[in-house]
N, C-alpha and C positions, 0 to 999 in steps of 0.2 A: 428516807427509809428508816423505820424504827426497828430496834432489836428487842425481841421478847426479853423480859427481865432476867430469866434464868439461862438464856442462851450462852452467856460467857462461861458458865460453869457446867454446861451439859455433860461434858466428858468426865468432870469430877463427880457429878451425881451418879453417873454410870459406874464409876469405880466404887462409890459408897454402896451401891446396890450389890456389886460383886462381893464386897466385904461382908455385908449383911447375909448374903446367901451362903457364903463360906461359914460364917458364924453359926447359922441355923443348922447347916449340914453337919457341923462338928459337935453339936449338942447331944447330950445323952437322950435316950428314947423317951423317958417320961416328959422331958422338957421340950423336945423338938417340935411336936405338933402345936404346942401352945405358942412357941416363938414363931413358927411358920404362920400361924393365923394372925398373931399380933403384928407381924411385920409385912404381911401381904398387902400389896398395893399402897395407896396413900400418895400424898403429894410431896412428901419429904421436905416440907417447908422448914422444919427445924434444921435439918441437914443443910439445906440451901443457905439459911442464914449464917450457919457456922462457916460454910465455904466462902460466902461473900465477905464476911468479917475477916477471914483469913487472908483474902486477897487484899483487902484494905490495909492490913497490917504487914503485908509482904511475908507472911508466915510460910513455913515449909509445907508443901503440898501433901506429903504423906501423913504428916501429923494432923493436918486439917481433915483428911479423909478419915483417919482413926477417930477423931473427935466428933465428926459429923455422924459416923456410924454409932458411936456411943450415945449420943443424944437421942437417936432413934430407938435404941434399945431401952 
């Protein structure tokens, strides 16, 4: 049985989505619609690469979540 490539970090990607959602919700009004549109959907490949690299380096999970969110912004 094969495992989809992003399955090991599925819960981490969900956490990054929550962080991005919170970031957009906290943005001031002129910026919020632009961020909402820019961050809507997508494959989050950049975030996934950060999370996978973090696992390889045994990095702290919370720091990897923050970094993955940052590269998406």
